[in-house]
N, C-alpha and C positions, 0 to 999 in steps of 0.2 A: 457402568452404573445401568442399570436396566429399568427402563419405565414403562410401564404396561406392555410387555414383551418386545420392547424395541430398544435400539441403543440410544444411548444420550447425545447429542449432538454437541461438542465442544467447540466455542470459538472462541479466538484469542484477542487481544485486547485491541482495541481501536488505534487507529493510528490519531496523532494529535494536530489539531490545526496548525500550530506552528510546524510541526514537519512537513505538512502541505504547503505552507507559503514558503518555506527553505526549497521545497521540491520544485515548485513553480519559477522561482528566481532562478534555480542552475538552470530551466528551461529556458528561460529568458536571457540568461547567458550563453547559450547554444549548444548548453550540454544535451546527448539525446535523454529519452526517456529511460532507456535499459540502463543507460552510464549512470544517471542520478539516481535510478533506484538500487543499482548495485552499491553506490556511495554510501546511501542513506541506507539499506538495508531493507529496502520496501519490495513487498511480493511483486513479481515481473506484472501481472495481471494487473495490480493496483497503478503500478507507476503507468501503465499504458493507458489506463482508465482516467485516470488525472490528468496526465496529456493531452487527452481526446476532449476533454472539458474546459 
């Protein structure tokens, strides 16, 4: 799809707040951000960002 001569940017579906809560709970249990992200199929960048906040 083209808009005004530029290619449209597509964004994925946002992650649910429930998923973030489960991710944080996994961190609290000692799981690494990378491992929790893989388990929950979260993008690595998102997992690292969520772990830092």
